[in-house]
N, C-alpha and C positions, 0 to 999 in steps of 0.2 A: 504494499499499500504506500502511496506517495503522500507525504505530509507537506503542506505549504505553510511556511512561517515567514513573518517579516523579520528582517535582520535585528531590529530594535527589540523584538520579543525574544529572539533566539539567544541573545546574550544572557537574559535572565533565566532561560530554560535549558541551557547548554547541557547540563548533566542528564536531564530527562531525555533530550533529543538524542544524545549519544547512546543512551540505553535503548531507545527505539530503534536506532540504526543497528545496534547489536542484535536486536530481535528480528532483523530482516527488513525493516521498513526503509524507504528512501525519503530524504528530507530535501525539499526545494526551498532555497532561501530567496526571498524577494526584497527589493527596495522600492518602495512606493508602488507596489503591485507588479513590478517587472522582475522576472527571474534573473538572478545574478550568479548563483552557485548551487551546486547540488552535492549532497553527501549520500553515499551508498555503502552498504556493508562490504567488507573484504571477503572475497571468495574463499571459503574454507577449503583446505586440502591443497592449495596452490602455494608452493614455495617459490617465490620470485627468484631466489638465487639459483635453484635448480633449473628454472626456465632460462635464466641468463647463461648458465654454463652449457646447457643443451644447444642454445643458439650459437655460442662461440665454437662449440665442437662441430656443429654442422657446417659453419662457415669455413673451418679449417680443411674440410674435404675438397674445397675448390682451389686450395693453394698447392702448387707443385711440390713434390718431395724435395728436400734439401734447401728450400727457400728459407732465408733468415731475414731478420729486420735490420741486419747490418748494412750500412751504407758507406763502406769504406771508399768506394769509388768517387765520393764527393769530397773527400778530405785528404790532405797530404800526410806525410809521416809524423807531423807535429800536431795533427788533429785540427788543423786550420782549413777552412773551405778553400777548394782549388780555384 
């Protein structure tokens, strides 16, 4: 269920609104009747770090074997740009 709240009222009811979101509700914050922000519950069971590592691992499949991030060809023996 979506709950619509004016920002001025939300400041006074913050704890209650957060509890509602934890129960699965969505909160739509309005200023003078115009929507400006939305708060929704975090999807349970999704670990964002696991998602990030999976994306990085999938991207590495497209990099040729033996490729490094070393860019020695751009620098001289003293580490200065050529």
